[in-house]
NUTOR-470265 format. One record per residue (C-alpha): residue in three letters; x, y, z. Coordinates in steps of 0.5 Angstrom, whole numbers, padded with zeros to 4 digits, always signed. Example, Ala and Ser with C-alpha at 12.3 -4.5 7.8 and 13.67 -1.06 7.14 Angstrom:
BEGIN
Ala+0025-0009+0016 Ser+0027-0002+0014 
This chain:
BEGIN
Met+0260+0274+0166 Gly+0263+0270+0160 Cys+0257+0265+0160 Arg+0252+0264+0155 Arg+0245+0263+0159 Thr+0240+0259+0156 Asp+0234+0260+0162 Cys+0228+0262+0157 Val+0224+0257+0160 Glu+0228+0257+0167 Arg+0226+0264+0169 Pro+0219+0264+0168 Leu+0219+0258+0171 Ser+0222+0261+0177 Arg+0218+0268+0177 Leu+0212+0262+0176 Phe+0214+0258+0182 Glu+0216+0264+0186 Lys+0208+0267+0185 Leu+0206+0261+0188 Gly+0211+0261+0194 Arg+0208+0267+0196 Leu+0200+0264+0194 Val+0203+0258+0200 Gly+0205+0263+0204 Ser+0199+0267+0204 Tyr+0193+0261+0204 Pro+0199+0255+0208 Ile+0192+0252+0211 Gly+0188+0251+0204 Phe+0194+0248+0201 Leu+0195+0243+0208 Ile+0187+0240+0208 Val+0187+0238+0201 Pro+0193+0234+0200 Leu+0190+0230+0207 Val+0183+0230+0204 Val+0185+0227+0197 Ser+0191+0221+0201 Phe+0185+0219+0205 Ile+0180+0218+0200 Leu+0185+0215+0195 Gly+0189+0210+0201 Gly+0182+0207+0201 Gly+0185+0203+0195 Phe+0189+0199+0199 Tyr+0183+0195+0202 Phe+0184+0191+0195 Ile+0192+0190+0196 Glu+0191+0183+0197 Lys+0187+0182+0191 Arg+0191+0186+0186 Thr+0197+0182+0189 Asp+0201+0178+0183 Asn+0208+0175+0184 Asp+0207+0170+0179 Ile+0215+0168+0177 Glu+0213+0166+0170 Leu+0208+0171+0169 Gln+0213+0177+0173 Phe+0219+0175+0172 Thr+0221+0172+0165 Pro+0221+0177+0159 Arg+0213+0179+0157 Asp+0214+0176+0150 Gly+0220+0171+0151 Pro+0222+0167+0144 Ser+0221+0160+0149 Lys+0213+0162+0150 Lys+0212+0162+0143 Ala+0217+0156+0142 Arg+0211+0152+0148 Ala+0205+0155+0145 Val+0207+0152+0138 Val+0209+0145+0142 Gln+0202+0145+0147 Glu+0199+0146+0139 Tyr+0203+0140+0135 Phe+0204+0135+0142 Pro+0198+0136+0146 Arg+0200+0131+0153 Gln+0194+0125+0152 Lys+0192+0122+0159 Ser+0194+0115+0159 Glu+0201+0118+0157 Phe+0207+0121+0160 Ser+0215+0122+0159 Ser+0218+0127+0163 Gln+0223+0129+0158 Arg+0217+0131+0153 Leu+0214+0136+0159 Val+0212+0143+0157 Ser+0212+0146+0164 Glu+0215+0144+0170 Gly+0207+0141+0173 His+0206+0139+0180 Tyr+0211+0135+0182 Ala+0215+0134+0190 Thr+0222+0131+0189 Ile+0228+0129+0193 Ile+0235+0128+0194 Ala+0239+0124+0198 Val+0247+0125+0200 Ala+0250+0119+0203 Lys+0253+0122+0209 Gly+0261+0123+0210 Lys+0265+0120+0204 Ser+0261+0114+0203 Asn+0259+0110+0197 Ile+0251+0110+0197 Met+0250+0105+0191 Thr+0250+0101+0198 Lys+0245+0097+0202 Glu+0245+0100+0208 Ala+0244+0107+0204 Phe+0238+0105+0199 Glu+0235+0102+0205 Asp+0233+0110+0208 Ile+0232+0111+0201 Ile+0227+0106+0200 Lys+0224+0109+0207 Leu+0223+0115+0204 Asp+0220+0113+0198 His+0215+0110+0203 Lys+0214+0116+0207 Val+0213+0120+0200 Lys+0207+0114+0198 Ser+0204+0115+0205 Val+0203+0123+0205 Ser+0197+0124+0205 Val+0191+0130+0206 Val+0184+0130+0209 Glu+0183+0123+0213 Asn+0185+0120+0207 Lys+0182+0124+0202 Trp+0187+0126+0198 Thr+0194+0121+0197 Phe+0200+0119+0193 Val+0196+0115+0189 Thr+0190+0119+0188 Leu+0194+0124+0184 Cys+0200+0121+0182 Val+0200+0122+0174 Lys+0200+0114+0172 Val+0202+0110+0166 Asn+0199+0104+0165 Gly+0194+0105+0170 Gly+0199+0106+0175 Cys+0204+0112+0179 Val+0210+0113+0175 Pro+0215+0109+0178 Asn+0222+0112+0180 Asp+0227+0109+0175 Leu+0231+0107+0179 Leu+0227+0103+0184 Glu+0225+0099+0180 Ile+0231+0097+0177 Ile+0232+0094+0183 Glu+0226+0091+0184 Tyr+0225+0096+0191 Asp+0230+0091+0194 Ala+0236+0093+0198 Ser+0240+0088+0197 Lys+0240+0088+0190 Ile+0244+0095+0189 Ser+0250+0092+0193 His+0252+0087+0187 Met+0248+0089+0181 Asp+0251+0092+0175 Ile+0248+0099+0173 Phe+0250+0103+0168 Tyr+0251+0110+0167 Pro+0248+0114+0164 Val+0244+0109+0160 His+0242+0102+0164 Asn+0240+0097+0159 Ser+0236+0092+0163 Ser+0235+0085+0161 Ala+0227+0088+0157 Pro+0229+0089+0150 Ser+0230+0095+0147 Lys+0229+0097+0155 His+0234+0104+0155 Thr+0233+0108+0161 Phe+0237+0114+0163 Leu+0240+0115+0170 Gly+0243+0122+0169 Ser+0239+0126+0173 Thr+0237+0120+0178 Ile+0245+0118+0181 Gly+0249+0125+0182 Gly+0257+0124+0183 Val+0258+0117+0180 Arg+0265+0114+0179 Arg+0264+0110+0172 Lys+0269+0103+0171 Glu+0272+0104+0163 Asn+0266+0099+0161 Gly+0261+0105+0164 Leu+0259+0101+0170 Ile+0258+0105+0176 Asp+0263+0104+0181 Phe+0262+0109+0186 Ala+0256+0115+0187 Lys+0254+0120+0192 Ala+0247+0122+0190 Val+0241+0119+0188 Lys+0234+0125+0186 Phe+0227+0121+0186 Val+0221+0126+0183 Tyr+0214+0125+0184 Phe+0210+0128+0179 Leu+0203+0130+0181 Glu+0196+0131+0176 Asn+0193+0137+0175 Lys+0187+0136+0180 Glu+0184+0139+0186 Gly+0187+0137+0192 Val+0194+0138+0190 Glu+0196+0144+0193 Lys+0194+0141+0200 Trp+0198+0135+0199 Leu+0204+0138+0196 Gln+0204+0143+0202 Gln+0203+0136+0207 Phe+0209+0134+0204 Gln+0214+0139+0206 Lys+0211+0139+0213 Thr+0212+0132+0213 Phe+0220+0132+0211 Leu+0221+0139+0213 Asn+0224+0135+0221 Asp+0226+0129+0218 His+0233+0128+0221 Gly+0232+0121+0222 Tyr+0236+0117+0217 Lys+0243+0113+0218 Asn+0247+0113+0213 Val+0243+0120+0208 Met+0242+0126+0208 Val+0235+0128+0206 Ser+0233+0135+0202 Tyr+0226+0136+0199 Tyr+0224+0141+0193 Thr+0216+0141+0191 Ser+0213+0145+0184 Gln+0210+0150+0190 Ser+0217+0151+0193 Lys+0219+0157+0188 Gln+0212+0162+0188 Glu+0212+0160+0196 Glu+0220+0163+0197 Ile+0217+0169+0193 Asp+0211+0170+0197 Lys+0215+0170+0204 Leu+0220+0176+0201 Thr+0215+0181+0202 Ala+0212+0179+0210 Asp+0219+0178+0211 Gly+0222+0185+0209 Ile+0217+0190+0213 Pro+0221+0188+0219 Leu+0227+0190+0216 Phe+0224+0196+0213 Ser+0221+0198+0218 Ile+0227+0199+0221 Thr+0230+0203+0215 Tyr+0225+0208+0215 Ala+0225+0209+0222 Leu+0232+0210+0221 Ala+0231+0214+0216 Ile+0226+0219+0220 Thr+0231+0219+0226 Phe+0236+0221+0222 Ser+0231+0227+0218 Val+0230+0229+0224 Val+0237+0229+0228 Ser+0239+0233+0222 Cys+0235+0239+0224 Leu+0234+0240+0230 Arg+0238+0247+0232 Leu+0240+0249+0239 Asp+0236+0255+0239 Asn+0228+0254+0241 Val+0225+0259+0236 Arg+0229+0256+0229 Asn+0229+0249+0231 Lys+0226+0245+0225 Val+0225+0239+0228 Trp+0216+0239+0226 Val+0219+0241+0219 Ala+0222+0234+0217 Leu+0216+0230+0221 Ile+0212+0233+0216 Gly+0217+0233+0210 Val+0217+0225+0212 Leu+0210+0225+0213 Ser+0208+0227+0206 Ala+0213+0222+0203 Gly+0208+0218+0206 Leu+0203+0221+0204 Ala+0205+0220+0198 Val+0206+0213+0198 Leu+0198+0212+0201 Ser+0196+0216+0195 Ser+0199+0214+0189 Phe+0200+0205+0191 Gly+0192+0207+0193 Leu+0191+0211+0186 Leu+0194+0205+0182 Leu+0190+0199+0186 Tyr+0183+0203+0185 Ala+0185+0201+0178 Gly+0187+0195+0178 Val+0195+0196+0177 Pro+0197+0189+0180 Phe+0201+0189+0186 Val+0208+0186+0185 Met+0213+0184+0190 Thr+0218+0189+0186 Val+0214+0195+0188 Ala+0216+0193+0195 Asn+0222+0197+0194 Ser+0219+0204+0191 Pro+0216+0207+0198 Phe+0224+0207+0201 Leu+0226+0210+0194 Ile+0220+0216+0195 Leu+0222+0216+0202 Gly+0229+0218+0200 Ile+0227+0223+0194 Gly+0222+0227+0200 Val+0227+0227+0204 Asp+0231+0229+0200 Asp+0227+0234+0197 Met+0226+0237+0204 Phe+0232+0238+0206 Ile+0233+0243+0199 Met+0227+0247+0201 Val+0230+0247+0208 Ser+0236+0250+0206 Asn+0233+0255+0202 Trp+0228+0257+0207 Gln+0233+0258+0212 Asn+0238+0263+0207 Thr+0231+0267+0206 Asn+0231+0274+0211 Val+0228+0273+0217 Lys+0225+0280+0217 Asp+0222+0279+0212 Ser+0214+0277+0211 Val+0213+0269+0211 Pro+0210+0270+0203 Lys+0216+0274+0201 Arg+0221+0268+0204 Met+0216+0262+0201 Ala+0216+0267+0195 His+0225+0266+0194 Thr+0225+0260+0197 Tyr+0220+0257+0192 Lys+0223+0261+0187 Glu+0230+0257+0188 Ala+0228+0251+0191 Ala+0223+0248+0187 Met+0226+0249+0181 Ser+0232+0245+0183 Ile+0226+0239+0185 Thr+0222+0240+0179 Ile+0229+0239+0175 Thr+0230+0233+0178 Thr+0223+0230+0179 Leu+0222+0231+0171 Thr+0228+0227+0170 Asp+0226+0221+0174 Val+0219+0221+0172 Leu+0221+0220+0165 Gly+0226+0215+0167 Phe+0221+0211+0170 Tyr+0215+0212+0165 Ile+0221+0210+0160 Gly+0223+0203+0164 Leu+0215+0201+0163 Met+0218+0199+0156 Ser+0222+0194+0159 Asp+0221+0186+0157 Phe+0220+0185+0165 Pro+0212+0185+0167 Ser+0215+0186+0174 Ile+0219+0193+0172 Gln+0214+0195+0169 Tyr+0210+0195+0175 Phe+0215+0198+0179 Cys+0217+0204+0174 Leu+0209+0206+0174 Tyr+0208+0206+0181 Thr+0215+0210+0183 Ser+0214+0215+0178 Thr+0207+0215+0180 Ala+0209+0217+0187 Ile+0214+0221+0185 Ile+0210+0226+0182 Phe+0205+0225+0188 Cys+0213+0227+0193 Tyr+0213+0233+0187 Val+0205+0235+0189 Tyr+0206+0235+0196 Asn+0212+0237+0197 Ile+0210+0243+0194 Thr+0203+0244+0196 Phe+0203+0240+0203 Phe+0210+0241+0207 Gly+0210+0248+0203 Ala+0205+0250+0208 Phe+0207+0246+0213 Met+0213+0251+0212 Ala+0209+0258+0212 Leu+0206+0256+0218 Asn+0213+0253+0222 Gly+0215+0261+0219 Arg+0208+0264+0222 Arg+0211+0262+0229 Glu+0218+0263+0228 Glu+0216+0270+0226 Arg+0212+0272+0232 Asn+0218+0268+0236 Gly+0214+0263+0238 His+0218+0257+0242 Trp+0218+0250+0237 Leu+0215+0245+0242 Thr+0211+0250+0246 Tyr+0209+0256+0241 Met+0210+0261+0247 Lys+0213+0268+0245 Leu+0220+0268+0247 Pro+0225+0274+0248 Thr+0231+0274+0243 Glu+0236+0275+0249 Ala+0236+0273+0256 Pro+0233+0277+0261 Ala+0240+0280+0266 Lys+0243+0276+0271 Ser+0240+0270+0268 Ser+0241+0263+0269 Ser+0244+0257+0263 Trp+0238+0254+0264 Asn+0234+0259+0263 Thr+0238+0262+0257 Leu+0238+0254+0254 Cys+0230+0254+0254 Cys+0227+0260+0254 Val+0231+0264+0249 Gly+0230+0264+0241 Gly+0230+0268+0236 Asp+0237+0269+0235 Tyr+0240+0269+0227 Asp+0246+0273+0223 Lys+0245+0281+0224 Glu+0250+0281+0218 Thr+0245+0277+0213 Gly+0238+0277+0215 Ala+0238+0270+0214 Glu+0239+0265+0220 Lys+0246+0263+0222 Ile+0249+0258+0219 Gln+0250+0251+0222 Pro+0257+0249+0223 Val+0257+0243+0217 Asn+0256+0249+0211 Asn+0262+0253+0215 Phe+0266+0247+0214 Phe+0263+0247+0206 Lys+0264+0254+0204 Asn+0271+0256+0209 Tyr+0274+0250+0208 Tyr+0272+0245+0203 Gly+0270+0250+0198 Pro+0276+0253+0198 Leu+0280+0247+0198 Leu+0277+0244+0191 Thr+0279+0250+0188 Lys+0287+0249+0189 Pro+0290+0247+0183 Trp+0294+0242+0187 Ala+0287+0239+0189 Lys+0283+0239+0182 Ala+0289+0235+0179 Ala+0288+0230+0185 Val+0280+0229+0183 Ile+0282+0227+0177 Leu+0287+0223+0178 Ile+0282+0220+0184 Tyr+0276+0220+0178 Ala+0281+0216+0174 Gly+0282+0210+0178 Tyr+0275+0209+0179 Leu+0274+0210+0173 Ala+0278+0204+0170 Gly+0276+0200+0177 Ser+0269+0202+0174 Ile+0270+0199+0167 Tyr+0273+0193+0170 Gly+0269+0190+0173 Cys+0264+0191+0167 Phe+0267+0187+0163 His+0266+0182+0169 Val+0259+0182+0169 Glu+0255+0176+0171 Gln+0247+0174+0167 Gly+0242+0172+0171 Ile+0238+0171+0177 Asp+0240+0164+0181 Leu+0233+0161+0183 Lys+0236+0160+0189 Asp+0237+0167+0190 Leu+0229+0168+0190 Ala+0230+0164+0198 Ala+0231+0167+0205 Asp+0239+0162+0206 Asp+0235+0158+0212 Ser+0230+0156+0208 Tyr+0230+0148+0205 Val+0230+0151+0198 Ile+0238+0154+0199 Ser+0241+0146+0201 Tyr+0236+0142+0195 Tyr+0239+0148+0191 Glu+0246+0147+0192 Arg+0246+0139+0192 Asp+0243+0139+0185 Arg+0248+0143+0183 Lys+0253+0139+0186 Tyr+0251+0132+0184 Phe+0247+0132+0178 Ser+0249+0139+0174 Gly+0253+0134+0170 Phe+0247+0133+0165 Gly+0243+0140+0163 Pro+0236+0141+0160 Asn+0234+0135+0155 Val+0232+0140+0149 Met+0227+0138+0144 Leu+0228+0140+0137 Val+0221+0142+0133 Val+0221+0141+0126 Arg+0214+0146+0127 Glu+0213+0145+0118 Pro+0210+0140+0114 Phe+0217+0137+0112 Pro+0218+0131+0106 Tyr+0221+0126+0111 Trp+0220+0120+0105 Asp+0225+0124+0101 Thr+0233+0121+0102 Thr+0235+0127+0100 Lys+0232+0133+0105 Arg+0232+0127+0110 Ser+0240+0127+0110 Glu+0240+0134+0111 Leu+0236+0135+0117 Arg+0239+0129+0120 Lys+0246+0135+0118 Cys+0242+0139+0121 Thr+0241+0135+0129 Asn+0249+0133+0128 Asp+0250+0140+0127 Phe+0247+0141+0134 Arg+0251+0134+0137 Glu+0257+0138+0136 Leu+0256+0143+0141 Asp+0261+0141+0147 Phe+0255+0142+0151 Val+0251+0138+0148 Ser+0252+0130+0149 Lys+0254+0125+0142 Arg+0251+0119+0144 Leu+0245+0121+0148 Tyr+0241+0123+0142 Thr+0232+0121+0141 Ser+0230+0121+0135 Trp+0224+0118+0132 Leu+0225+0119+0125 Asp+0232+0114+0126 Ala+0227+0109+0130 Tyr+0223+0109+0124 Glu+0228+0108+0119 His+0232+0103+0123 Phe+0226+0100+0124 Gly+0224+0099+0117 Lys+0231+0096+0116 Lys+0228+0091+0121 Met+0222+0090+0118 Asn+0224+0090+0110 Leu+0220+0096+0109 Asn+0220+0101+0103 Leu+0221+0109+0107 Asn+0223+0112+0101 Asn+0216+0114+0099 Lys+0210+0118+0101 Lys+0205+0113+0101 Ser+0210+0107+0103 Phe+0212+0111+0111 Met+0205+0114+0112 Ala+0202+0107+0112 Asn+0207+0104+0116 Leu+0208+0108+0121 Pro+0202+0106+0125 Lys+0206+0100+0126 Phe+0212+0103+0128 Phe+0209+0106+0134 Val+0205+0099+0136 Ala+0212+0098+0136 Val+0216+0104+0140 Pro+0209+0107+0143 Glu+0214+0114+0147 Phe+0216+0115+0140 Lys+0208+0117+0138 Gln+0208+0123+0142 Asp+0213+0125+0137 Val+0210+0125+0131 Asn+0203+0129+0130 Ile+0200+0126+0123 Thr+0194+0130+0121 Arg+0190+0129+0114 Gly+0195+0124+0112 Thr+0201+0130+0113 Ile+0205+0131+0119 Pro+0206+0139+0121 Ala+0210+0138+0126 Ser+0215+0133+0128 Arg+0221+0133+0134 Phe+0228+0131+0135 Phe+0231+0131+0144 Ile+0239+0133+0145 Gln+0241+0132+0150 Thr+0246+0138+0154 Val+0251+0136+0159 His+0255+0140+0164 Ile+0250+0146+0165 Ser+0252+0148+0172 Asn+0251+0156+0173 Ser+0248+0162+0168 Ser+0254+0163+0164 Met+0253+0156+0162 Glu+0246+0157+0161 Ile+0249+0163+0157 Lys+0253+0159+0152 Met+0247+0154+0152 Met+0242+0159+0149 Asn+0247+0162+0145 Gly+0250+0156+0141 Leu+0242+0153+0140 Glu+0240+0159+0137 Glu+0247+0160+0133 Lys+0245+0152+0130 Met+0239+0153+0129 Lys+0239+0159+0125 Thr+0244+0156+0120 Cys+0240+0150+0120 Gly+0238+0150+0112 Ala+0233+0143+0111 Ala+0228+0146+0116 Pro+0226+0152+0120 Leu+0226+0150+0127 Ile+0225+0152+0134 Met+0228+0150+0141 Phe+0224+0148+0147 His+0225+0146+0154 Pro+0221+0148+0160 Ala+0227+0152+0163 Phe+0228+0156+0157 Ile+0222+0160+0160 Tyr+0227+0163+0165 Tyr+0233+0162+0161 Asp+0229+0168+0155 Gln+0232+0173+0161 Tyr+0239+0172+0158 Ala+0237+0175+0151 Val+0233+0181+0154 Ile+0237+0184+0160 Val+0243+0186+0157 Pro+0240+0190+0152 Ser+0233+0192+0156 Thr+0239+0195+0161 Val+0242+0199+0156 Leu+0236+0201+0153 Asn+0233+0203+0159 Ile+0239+0206+0161 Gly+0240+0211+0154 Val+0233+0213+0153 Thr+0233+0216+0160 Thr+0240+0219+0160 Ala+0238+0223+0153 Val+0232+0225+0156 Met+0235+0228+0162 Leu+0240+0231+0157 Val+0234+0235+0154 Ile+0231+0236+0160 Ser+0237+0240+0163 Leu+0237+0243+0157 Leu+0231+0245+0157 Leu+0232+0247+0166 Ile+0239+0248+0168 Pro+0240+0256+0164 Asn+0248+0253+0162 Pro+0248+0247+0156 Leu+0255+0246+0158 Cys+0253+0244+0165 Ser+0247+0241+0163 Ile+0251+0236+0159 Trp+0256+0235+0166 Val+0250+0233+0169 Thr+0248+0227+0164 Val+0255+0226+0164 Ser+0256+0225+0171 Ile+0249+0221+0171 Gly+0253+0216+0167 Ser+0259+0215+0170 Val+0256+0214+0177 Ile+0251+0208+0172 Val+0259+0205+0170 Gly+0261+0206+0177 Val+0255+0202+0181 Thr+0255+0196+0175 Gly+0262+0196+0174 Phe+0263+0195+0182 Met+0257+0191+0183 Ala+0260+0186+0180 Leu+0266+0187+0184 Trp+0261+0185+0189 Gly+0258+0179+0186 Val+0253+0182+0185 Lys+0249+0179+0178 Leu+0246+0183+0173 Asp+0239+0181+0173 Thr+0231+0184+0174 Val+0232+0185+0182 Ser+0239+0189+0181 Met+0237+0192+0174 Ile+0231+0195+0178 Ile+0235+0198+0182 Leu+0240+0201+0177 Val+0233+0204+0175 Val+0234+0207+0182 Cys+0240+0209+0181 Ile+0240+0213+0174 Gly+0233+0218+0180 Phe+0239+0219+0186 Thr+0244+0221+0181 Val+0240+0226+0177 Asp+0238+0229+0185 Phe+0246+0228+0187 Ser+0249+0233+0179 Ala+0243+0236+0178 His+0242+0241+0185 Ile+0250+0242+0185 Ser+0249+0244+0176 Tyr+0244+0249+0177 Cys+0245+0252+0183 Phe+0253+0253+0180 Val+0249+0256+0174 Ser+0244+0260+0179 Ser+0250+0263+0183 Lys+0252+0271+0183 Lys+0259+0270+0183 Pro+0263+0271+0177 Ser+0268+0266+0177 Ala+0268+0259+0176 Asn+0271+0258+0183 Gly+0266+0263+0187 Arg+0261+0259+0183 Met+0262+0253+0185 Val+0264+0255+0193 Asp+0258+0258+0192 Ala+0254+0252+0191 Leu+0257+0247+0196 Phe+0256+0251+0201 Met+0248+0252+0199 Leu+0247+0245+0198 Gly+0254+0241+0199 Tyr+0250+0239+0207 Pro+0243+0238+0205 Ile+0245+0234+0198 Met+0250+0230+0204 Gln+0245+0230+0209 Gly+0240+0226+0204 Ala+0245+0221+0202 Leu+0247+0219+0209 Ser+0240+0218+0211 Thr+0239+0213+0206 Ile+0245+0210+0207 Leu+0244+0209+0214 Gly+0237+0207+0213 Val+0240+0200+0207 Val+0244+0199+0213 Val+0239+0194+0216 Leu+0238+0190+0210 Ala+0246+0188+0210 Ala+0243+0182+0216 Ser+0237+0180+0212 Lys+0236+0173+0211 Asn+0234+0174+0204 His+0239+0175+0198 Ile+0234+0181+0195 Phe+0234+0185+0200 Arg+0242+0185+0200 Thr+0244+0186+0193 Phe+0239+0192+0195 Phe+0243+0194+0200 Lys+0249+0193+0196 Ile+0246+0197+0190 Met+0243+0202+0195 Thr+0250+0203+0198 Leu+0254+0204+0192 Val+0249+0209+0189 Met+0249+0213+0195 Val+0257+0214+0195 Phe+0258+0214+0188 Gly+0253+0220+0187 Leu+0255+0223+0194 Leu+0262+0223+0191 His+0260+0226+0185 Gly+0255+0231+0187 Ile+0260+0235+0192 Thr+0267+0232+0189 Phe+0268+0230+0182 Leu+0263+0234+0179 Pro+0263+0241+0182 Val+0271+0241+0180 Phe+0270+0239+0173 Leu+0264+0244+0173 Thr+0270+0249+0174 Leu+0275+0247+0169 Phe+0271+0245+0163 Ser+0265+0251+0164 Cys+0265+0257+0161 Cys+0264+0262+0166 Ser+0269+0267+0168 Ser+0275+0267+0170 Glu+0279+0270+0178 Lys+0281+0276+0174 Asp+0274+0277+0171 Glu+0271+0276+0180 Glu+0277+0282+0180 Lys+0275+0286+0176 Gln+0268+0285+0177 Glu+0269+0287+0185 Val+0272+0293+0183 Lys+0267+0295+0178 Asp+0262+0294+0184 Ser+0266+0298+0188 Val+0267+0304+0184 Ala+0260+0304+0182 Ala+0258+0303+0190 His+0263+0310+0191 Asn+0260+0315+0186 Val+0253+0313+0188 Met+0255+0314+0195 His+0259+0321+0193 Asp+0263+0319+0199 Ser+0269+0326+0200 Asn+0273+0320+0202 Arg+0273+0316+0196 Pro+0281+0316+0193 Asp+0281+0320+0187 Asp+0287+0314+0183 Leu+0281+0310+0185 Gln+0277+0312+0179 Tyr+0284+0313+0175 Ala+0286+0307+0176 Tyr+0280+0303+0174 Asp+0279+0307+0168 Asn+0285+0305+0166 Lys+0284+0299+0166 Asp+0289+0298+0172 Phe+0285+0292+0175 Glu+0291+0290+0180 Gln+0293+0298+0183 Cys+0286+0299+0183 His+0284+0293+0188 Arg+0290+0295+0192 Asn+0288+0302+0192 Ile+0280+0299+0195 Met+0283+0295+0201 Ile+0286+0301+0203 Trp+0280+0305+0201 Lys+0275+0299+0206 Glu+0280+0301+0212 Asn+0276+0307+0211 Leu+0269+0305+0210 Lys+0268+0302+0219 Val+0268+0311+0220 His+0262+0311+0215 Lys+0259+0304+0217 Gln+0251+0308+0217 Gln+0252+0313+0212 Leu+0253+0306+0208 Asn+0249+0302+0210 Val+0244+0304+0204 Tyr+0244+0307+0198 Val+0238+0309+0194 Ile+0236+0308+0188 Gly+0229+0309+0185 Ser+0224+0307+0189 Gly+0227+0300+0192 Gln+0233+0300+0198 His+0239+0296+0196 Lys+0245+0293+0200 His+0251+0297+0199 Pro+0256+0292+0196 Cys+0262+0294+0201 Leu+0258+0288+0204 Glu+0261+0283+0199 Tyr+0268+0285+0201 Asp+0267+0288+0209 Pro+0264+0283+0215 Asp+0263+0289+0219 Cys+0259+0293+0213 Pro+0252+0294+0216 
């Protein structure tokens, strides 16, 4: 054939599966009962699901060892918060809080008496919220400074008098009050501002107030009551209100799983319905309805067993794992179609064990390849920095193992039992034995319901389905045409160009509002916050994390140069900068202090902290030294994820170039921004390593190295396509889409590996013949698997949750591109670049087989010039002679039915050429 086969692993495994199939076919009851018992026992693990559920956003959806988590630990160590002190810019975590945004209706200015009358009512309503008969009120739970709750600065400025707002001069973003050295930052309090030349506010659109709470008993219930209070609170004439709490993100995440259950239920029902309909047969004996149902049940038992086992083991159950059962259903149904397809190609007159042996020899090997690559791919996902992805991969890979084991035991056993029914020609529903042909003068209804068991008399196998004939007689031959191959190559070039273009436009990061449903109150809050308050971003903390000689003028100048370099960045404000050291120098000059030697510098610090107490929180003094201190820079115009990435990269670069002292940067929001630094490298690493592993598995189990490489290329091509087109479809690369990209690899393997394995396993001598054979055998099963998945995920398009819509978009791309590669691109490329024989080789093989057949039969009617032409390598003439000789075969049909070699009977090679030959 001209092909080098590397089947040293594949051949013995095929024989092993052949023996397993014979064993399952001989003793199906045991293989049916054991998985049911195991599933029943392991399913008890679901008792612990509520206890094991862990959807903590920071823990599960941020990098496990993110640099900001390490920076936070340093800040907490050196700058612990004292009960009597509070500063929102110095918080090391979001803490507990409630917040409201009031936006002026229409195009009106919010800085009016009428609007602020509503705003003051809002403020009063917040402070009036109480729980359990006034046991927990805002006053009892609020963060206190100097004996009172932390005030809202803007309301303090106008002294809670709405009439003052219209004629009071308020500067923006920093308001200088009449009190000496009193500066109030209003950049995060007033939004949509238009200023006069002198910095006074001329017009504003929105205001935001934050109510900080202590971490104590009753806070969660108070926040829940706060949400209920403002849920339907629309009774304001001049302002529109949005609200939010520190619990909102977590509550929205917790709702996702519950909201998704109805959608996934519909999804599973559609997938099951499609599977059953795909296996329907008009023949009352060959009908595969029960086989399809058991195939879906097998996937369900795999999920039950694997999840139960891991829940018993104490593995956390994360929201992302809820997507795994759908993936397992797709893989299980796909494997089911493969096994059913191979069963249908066995001889119906053979015994059930023999038919099972043949089915397992072909199908089990194919699904083994995809299972190994899937499992290893998901286990590689355990290297991810995101715990949510790690747990998803662990649950999914374990479920795939169970799905595989149950397919070759539980599902295979039922196929054997169903085969016994077919063997005795029993009805698919009543199990009553039926005649294979209708009695004379029987009605059409009697024929439709009471006759069955027909099969292809020529091949001995079940009758070919019309779709299979389409692949064999029309679609496959079409792809063998040179012009069709050229068209496929052009289409692929366009696909690849669009994919690469999209890859360069992928946006990173998850927008926190995407964690909420479309009708959630969180959406309006985030949209208004982005619209009116994105002018000022995080107030970033720069920490000098080791002892530094602040009294040394040279070193002090070097440190000041470092901090000034940060302020030169285009997303950092040059004016808004908080430095205890600069303030101390100013204080020293004013008080005529010498700060240029250690003793004097350290001795005068207490006086400085008395004068400006808030700076005491920025300096850690331990045993007469300063092991750490911090400064603050104000970022601006951080309005989207692209600016967040730019900010993180720019700050990181400046931090590394500071030679004066080692610095760390921190803000509570950076815990979530850390994903930008790892999500692309992590995705590339997971996909790269997984693809490499799949290449190794393919090389070992697909008996043709070049075809194995094409499987890997196909996987990479689909991943590039999905990544590129998901960007063009508005899907960002975040933890959710990253998980589904891992899923993409699993499904892509199923499409490409099945076709490739069937291609190299085909007995056809030419590449084109192998392609047609592979499409005939597996084109329809692969299309069934893809369509069942697409039909299921279509329901998710109507979801009100962004995460489910993202799942729909990416899974649709995976299915469409995977199917396109499996039945179009890959078959064509296999014929063009595989090492299989040519059409001439096929013709020569046909001649050789025919001549050998004639010699075995000693056919006296065989023309002598046939052997002469073959011996003299005149294959064209020999082929013409065969065509003439074939016409005479019909006369000898009964004689040519079988010929004997050794002790076994073999079909005559004329079956290859003459459809009328028995």
